[in-house]
C-alpha positions as CSV (number, residue, x, y, z in Angstrom):
1,M,2.2,-0.8,-30.4
2,K,1.0,2.6,-31.6
3,N,-0.9,1.1,-34.5
4,L,-2.2,-1.7,-32.2
5,F,-3.9,0.8,-29.9
6,Y,-5.5,2.7,-32.8
7,L,-7.0,-0.6,-33.9
8,L,-8.1,-1.7,-30.5
9,L,-9.5,1.7,-29.4
10,I,-11.9,2.4,-32.2
11,P,-14.1,5.5,-31.5
12,L,-17.8,5.0,-31.3
13,F,-20.0,7.8,-32.8
14,F,-23.6,8.5,-31.7
15,S,-25.8,11.5,-31.9
16,C,-25.2,13.7,-28.9
17,E,-28.8,14.8,-28.8
18,K,-30.0,11.2,-28.7
19,A,-27.6,10.4,-26.0
20,S,-28.7,13.3,-23.8
21,S,-32.4,12.3,-24.1
22,E,-31.8,8.7,-23.3
23,K,-29.6,9.4,-20.3
24,T,-32.4,11.5,-18.8
25,E,-34.9,8.7,-19.2
26,S,-32.7,5.8,-17.9
27,G,-30.9,7.6,-15.1
28,N,-27.7,5.9,-16.4
29,I,-25.3,8.7,-17.5
30,L,-23.2,6.1,-19.3
31,E,-26.0,4.6,-21.3
32,N,-24.8,6.0,-24.6
33,L,-21.1,6.3,-23.9
34,T,-18.7,7.2,-26.8
35,F,-15.0,7.7,-26.8
36,S,-12.1,8.7,-29.0
37,V,-8.4,8.1,-28.4
38,D,-5.1,9.8,-29.1
39,T,-1.6,8.3,-28.5
40,V,1.1,10.7,-27.4
41,L,4.8,10.2,-26.8
42,V,7.0,11.7,-24.1
43,D,10.2,13.3,-25.4
44,S,13.2,11.8,-23.5
45,G,15.7,14.4,-25.0
46,D,19.2,13.1,-24.9
47,D,18.3,10.4,-22.4
48,I,16.2,7.2,-22.7
49,F,13.4,5.6,-20.7
50,I,14.0,2.2,-19.1
51,L,10.7,0.5,-19.5
52,S,11.6,-3.1,-18.5
53,S,9.3,-2.7,-15.4
54,V,6.5,-1.0,-17.4
55,L,5.7,2.4,-15.9
56,G,6.1,0.9,-12.4
57,T,4.6,2.6,-9.3
58,K,3.7,6.2,-10.1
59,A,2.6,9.4,-8.4
60,L,1.2,12.7,-9.6
61,N,1.3,16.1,-8.0
62,Q,-1.9,17.8,-7.0
63,D,-2.5,19.6,-10.4
64,K,-1.4,16.5,-12.3
65,I,1.2,18.3,-14.3
66,K,4.1,16.3,-12.8
67,L,4.4,12.5,-13.0
68,L,7.0,10.6,-10.9
69,S,8.0,7.0,-11.3
70,F,11.0,4.8,-10.5
71,E,13.2,3.0,-13.0
72,N,15.1,-0.1,-11.9
73,K,18.7,-1.1,-12.7
74,P,19.8,1.6,-12.1
75,L,17.4,2.9,-9.6
76,N,16.3,6.4,-10.7
77,L,13.4,8.7,-9.7
78,V,12.0,9.9,-13.1
79,E,10.1,13.2,-13.4
80,V,7.9,13.8,-16.4
81,D,6.1,17.1,-17.4
82,L,2.7,15.8,-18.7
83,N,1.6,19.2,-20.1
84,N,4.7,19.5,-22.3
85,L,5.3,15.7,-22.6
86,K,8.9,15.8,-21.9
87,L,11.4,14.2,-19.5
88,V,12.4,16.7,-16.8
89,S,15.0,14.8,-14.7
90,K,16.3,11.5,-13.4
91,T,17.6,11.3,-9.9
92,P,19.6,8.3,-8.6
93,F,18.4,6.7,-5.4
94,Q,20.5,4.3,-3.3
95,E,19.5,0.7,-2.7
96,E,21.7,0.3,0.4
97,G,23.3,2.4,3.1
98,P,21.7,5.1,5.3
99,N,19.6,6.4,2.4
100,G,18.9,3.0,1.0
101,V,15.4,2.1,-0.2
102,G,16.1,-1.6,-0.9
103,S,16.6,-3.5,-4.2
104,N,13.1,-4.8,-4.6
105,W,9.9,-3.4,-5.9
106,L,8.9,0.0,-4.4
107,R,5.7,1.7,-3.6
108,F,5.7,5.4,-3.0
109,Q,3.5,8.4,-2.6
110,L,4.1,12.1,-3.3
111,G,3.3,14.6,-0.5
112,S,2.1,18.2,-1.2
113,D,5.4,19.6,-0.1
114,G,7.3,17.4,-2.6
115,D,8.6,14.8,-0.2
116,L,8.1,11.0,-0.9
117,F,6.8,8.3,1.3
118,I,8.6,5.1,0.2
119,N,7.5,1.7,1.3
120,G,10.3,-0.8,0.3
121,Y,11.2,-4.3,1.3
122,T,13.6,-3.2,4.0
123,T,12.9,0.5,4.4
124,Q,9.8,2.7,5.1
125,G,10.2,6.4,5.5
126,I,10.0,9.9,4.2
127,F,12.6,10.8,1.5
128,N,13.2,14.1,-0.3
129,T,13.5,14.1,-4.1
130,R,17.3,14.1,-3.9
131,G,17.2,10.6,-2.5
132,E,17.9,11.5,1.1
133,L,16.1,9.8,4.0
134,V,14.3,12.6,6.0
135,K,12.5,10.4,8.5
136,S,12.4,6.6,9.1
137,L,8.8,5.3,9.7
138,N,9.7,1.7,10.7
139,V,7.7,2.2,13.9
140,V,6.4,-0.6,16.1
141,P,3.2,0.5,17.7
142,E,2.4,-0.1,21.3
143,G,0.2,-3.1,22.3
144,I,0.7,-4.9,19.0
145,D,0.7,-8.7,18.5
146,P,4.3,-9.8,19.4
147,E,4.5,-11.9,16.3
148,L,3.9,-8.8,14.1
149,A,6.2,-6.7,16.2
150,N,9.0,-9.0,15.1
151,K,7.9,-8.9,11.5
152,V,7.9,-5.3,10.5
153,Q,7.8,-6.3,6.8
154,Q,4.4,-8.0,7.3
155,L,3.2,-5.1,9.5
156,Y,3.8,-2.6,6.8
157,E,3.2,-4.6,3.7
158,N,1.7,-2.3,1.1
159,S,1.2,0.5,3.6
160,V,-0.1,3.9,2.9
161,F,0.9,7.2,4.5
162,D,-1.5,10.1,5.2
163,F,0.7,13.2,4.8
164,E,-2.2,15.5,5.9
165,N,-2.9,13.7,9.3
166,N,0.6,12.1,9.7
167,R,-0.8,8.5,10.0
168,I,0.2,5.2,8.5
169,Y,-2.4,2.7,7.2
170,S,-1.7,-1.0,6.7
171,Q,-3.4,-4.4,6.3
172,P,-1.2,-7.1,7.9
173,P,-1.8,-10.4,6.2
174,S,-4.5,-12.5,7.9
175,Q,-2.9,-15.7,9.3
176,G,-4.1,-18.2,11.8
177,N,-6.5,-16.4,14.2
178,R,-5.6,-13.0,12.8
179,K,-8.6,-11.5,11.1
180,H,-8.8,-9.0,8.3
181,L,-7.9,-5.7,9.9
182,L,-7.0,-2.2,9.1
183,F,-4.2,-0.7,11.2
184,I,-4.2,3.0,11.8
185,I,-0.8,4.0,13.3
186,D,0.4,7.3,14.7
187,P,4.2,7.2,14.1
188,I,4.9,9.8,16.7
189,T,2.9,8.6,19.7
190,K,3.0,4.9,18.4
191,E,-0.7,4.6,19.2
192,L,-2.6,2.0,17.2
193,Q,-6.3,2.0,16.1
194,I,-7.7,-1.2,14.7
195,E,-10.7,-1.4,12.4
196,P,-12.2,-4.8,11.3
197,I,-12.6,-5.2,7.6
198,P,-14.2,-8.6,7.3
199,E,-15.4,-8.3,3.7
200,M,-11.8,-8.1,2.5
201,K,-11.8,-11.8,3.0
202,A,-12.8,-11.9,-0.6
203,V,-9.2,-11.3,-1.5
204,R,-8.3,-14.7,0.0
205,E,-11.5,-16.5,-0.9
206,F,-10.9,-16.0,-4.7
207,A,-7.3,-16.9,-4.9
208,G,-5.7,-20.3,-5.7
209,T,-2.2,-21.7,-5.6
210,L,-1.0,-24.9,-7.3
211,V,2.4,-26.5,-6.7
212,V,3.5,-29.2,-9.1
213,D,7.1,-30.5,-8.9
214,G,8.2,-27.4,-7.1
215,I,6.7,-25.0,-9.7
216,I,4.2,-22.6,-8.3
217,D,1.2,-21.3,-10.3
218,F,-1.4,-19.0,-8.8
219,F,-4.3,-16.7,-9.5
220,V,-5.6,-13.8,-7.4
221,V,-8.1,-10.9,-7.5
222,D,-6.8,-7.4,-7.3
223,N,-6.9,-5.5,-4.1
224,N,-6.0,-1.9,-3.5
225,M,-5.6,0.6,-0.6
226,Y,-4.9,4.2,-1.5
227,I,-5.8,7.8,-0.8
228,E,-8.1,9.5,-3.3
229,N,-10.1,12.8,-2.9
230,R,-9.2,12.9,0.9
231,Q,-10.6,9.4,1.3
232,L,-8.7,6.2,2.2
233,L,-10.2,3.5,-0.1
234,L,-10.0,-0.2,0.2
235,T,-11.1,-2.3,-2.7
236,A,-11.2,-5.9,-3.9
237,G,-11.7,-7.1,-7.4
238,A,-14.2,-9.7,-6.3
239,M,-16.8,-7.1,-5.2
240,S,-18.2,-3.7,-6.1
241,A,-18.3,-2.8,-2.4
242,I,-15.5,-0.8,-0.8
243,Y,-14.3,0.4,2.6
244,R,-13.6,4.1,3.0
245,L,-12.1,6.2,5.7
246,D,-13.0,9.9,5.5
247,L,-9.7,11.7,6.3
248,K,-11.6,14.9,7.3
249,T,-14.1,13.4,9.7
250,N,-12.3,10.1,10.6
251,N,-15.6,8.3,9.8
252,F,-14.9,4.7,8.7
253,E,-17.6,2.7,6.8
254,F,-18.3,-0.2,4.5
255,V,-20.0,1.1,1.4
256,D,-22.1,-1.7,-0.3
257,I,-22.2,-0.3,-3.8
258,Q,-25.1,-1.8,-5.8
259,H,-25.2,-1.9,-9.6
260,K,-28.4,-2.7,-11.5
261,N,-27.1,-4.4,-14.6
262,F,-23.9,-6.1,-13.5
263,P,-23.0,-8.6,-10.7
264,N,-21.9,-6.9,-7.5
265,H,-19.8,-9.8,-6.2
266,M,-18.5,-13.3,-7.1
267,A,-21.1,-15.7,-5.9
268,F,-19.2,-19.0,-6.3
269,S,-16.4,-20.8,-4.5
270,V,-12.9,-21.9,-5.5
271,N,-10.4,-24.3,-4.1
272,N,-7.6,-22.2,-2.6
273,S,-5.1,-25.1,-2.6
274,P,-5.9,-27.4,-5.5
275,V,-3.7,-30.4,-6.3
276,E,-5.0,-31.1,-9.8
277,Q,-4.2,-28.9,-12.8
278,A,-7.6,-29.3,-14.2
279,E,-9.3,-28.0,-11.1
280,F,-6.9,-25.1,-10.9
281,N,-7.6,-24.1,-14.5
282,A,-11.3,-24.3,-14.0
283,D,-11.3,-22.1,-10.9
284,R,-9.0,-19.6,-12.5
285,K,-11.2,-19.4,-15.5
286,K,-14.3,-18.7,-13.3
287,V,-12.5,-15.9,-11.5
288,Y,-10.9,-14.3,-14.5
289,E,-14.1,-14.4,-16.7
290,H,-16.2,-12.9,-13.9
291,L,-16.5,-9.1,-13.7
292,N,-13.4,-8.0,-11.7
293,Y,-13.8,-4.5,-10.3
294,M,-10.8,-2.1,-10.4
295,E,-10.2,0.8,-8.1
296,P,-12.4,4.0,-8.3
297,R,-10.5,7.2,-9.2
298,W,-11.6,10.7,-8.7
299,D,-12.2,12.8,-11.8
300,E,-11.8,16.4,-10.8
301,A,-13.2,17.7,-14.1
302,R,-16.5,15.9,-13.6
303,E,-16.4,15.8,-9.8
304,M,-17.3,12.1,-9.7
305,Y,-15.5,8.8,-9.2
306,M,-14.8,6.8,-12.3
307,R,-14.1,3.1,-12.1
308,L,-13.1,0.4,-14.6
309,G,-13.9,-3.3,-14.6
310,K,-12.7,-6.2,-16.6
311,K,-13.3,-9.7,-17.7
312,T,-10.3,-11.7,-18.9
313,F,-10.5,-14.6,-21.3
314,L,-7.3,-16.6,-21.4
315,G,-6.0,-18.0,-24.7
316,K,-6.9,-21.6,-25.6
317,E,-3.3,-22.7,-25.7
318,K,-0.4,-21.6,-23.4
319,G,1.2,-18.5,-24.9
320,D,-2.0,-17.5,-26.7
321,P,-2.9,-13.9,-26.0
322,S,-5.8,-13.1,-23.6
323,T,-8.8,-11.1,-24.7
324,Y,-10.8,-8.7,-22.6
325,E,-14.1,-7.0,-22.0
326,V,-13.9,-3.6,-20.3
327,F,-16.5,-1.8,-18.2
328,L,-16.9,1.7,-16.9
329,F,-18.8,2.8,-13.8
330,A,-19.5,6.3,-12.4
331,Y,-20.3,7.3,-8.8
332,D,-21.0,10.6,-7.0
333,Q,-18.8,11.5,-4.0
334,D,-20.9,9.3,-1.7
335,F,-20.5,6.3,-4.1
336,N,-24.1,6.4,-5.3
337,V,-24.2,4.8,-8.8
338,L,-24.6,7.4,-11.6
339,G,-23.8,5.1,-14.5
340,E,-22.6,1.7,-15.6
341,T,-21.8,0.2,-19.0
342,K,-19.7,-2.2,-21.0
343,I,-17.3,-0.2,-23.2
344,E,-18.1,-1.5,-26.6
345,G,-15.1,-1.4,-28.9
346,L,-12.5,-1.2,-26.1
347,K,-10.6,-4.5,-26.3
348,Q,-7.6,-3.7,-24.1
349,V,-7.6,-3.0,-20.4
350,P,-5.9,0.4,-19.7
351,G,-2.7,0.0,-17.7
352,S,-1.1,2.3,-15.1
353,Y,-3.9,4.7,-15.8
354,F,-5.0,8.0,-14.2
355,W,-7.6,10.8,-14.9
356,K,-6.4,14.2,-16.0
357,D,-8.5,17.0,-17.3
358,G,-11.5,14.7,-17.6
359,K,-9.6,12.2,-19.8
360,L,-8.2,8.8,-19.0
361,W,-4.4,8.5,-19.6
362,S,-3.2,4.9,-20.0
363,Y,0.5,3.9,-20.2
364,V,1.6,2.4,-23.5
365,N,5.1,1.4,-24.7
366,V,5.5,2.7,-28.2
367,E,8.7,1.1,-29.7
368,D,10.4,1.4,-26.3
369,E,9.3,5.0,-25.9
370,L,7.1,6.2,-23.0
371,G,3.7,6.9,-24.4
372,F,0.1,7.4,-23.2
373,A,-3.2,6.5,-24.9
374,I,-5.5,9.4,-23.9
375,I,-9.1,8.3,-24.0
376,D,-11.8,10.9,-24.2
377,F,-15.1,9.6,-22.9
378,K,-18.2,11.4,-23.9
379,F,-21.4,11.0,-21.9
């Protein structure tokens, strides 16, 4: 895998002086993007990393020195020192019992005081890093739809916790007459604020499910809700636009980001419930080969949002590897477009990535060792 990344991530070399001149003329700071890559390994000491679930859900502390993730079977909270590239600790968490977090896939966030918000299949609450439940947050807000009140798992599916303002954000699945909505819940007062998010219908519009002889096949576009740079951001792969809630001012808005050189949304339709394999394959191909926008992430070093995009080209035969085209976008703090480009020479989509010290860190498995491809973009 290490050699594979060196082959796929070939640095591009251009004159810095030429790049600077052309950026000024075009207004596109990514016009003459170049990059180089290093692959680093994390020292596991006398232990080993269990990478069967890839890196899994991860969280970083404020200065991005500490990375936390969960291993499954057994369930351990793993702490890694990114500056010294070494395993610091593994802490067992319980799946069942008073401190149980469930046995299925977990989402979690790291608060500034070191506590964790864990959103599991059966449990939602604040835990300390010793695996102890500090406070349950399975709260049923007042005045809620009775159907949702009896389905806490749907109410809090993929929820996000705002440590600073002590609020929970969730997007209950749209069903029947239920529209696409953002729920803002105060777990102490149980008050509920609802914001319509109609453009998030794109998540459902560009998904398809095929059932043949009891076997289910499906395709979807990515969608994300997360806190970044004191903003709650909601994104969908089918569009460049985002929703954002400013956690300082409580201002909620739809930001219709407009790029000049790339499509800003998927302008076609698909059959969400096809019955024929050929139709399913054709619609999936349309969605995958269109530009899919990934989530913007704040780069503290440059004080701008950086965002990846991808096009996926499936292999001709089942089992053949997919190929990719990867894109990079840059925005200021108000999501005005600063730059946009296809990353020539980058043939693999970075996975479980984050920005640290102005560089993109992307998870790689190097012969069953935890590694990162560190991509240094120059523009």
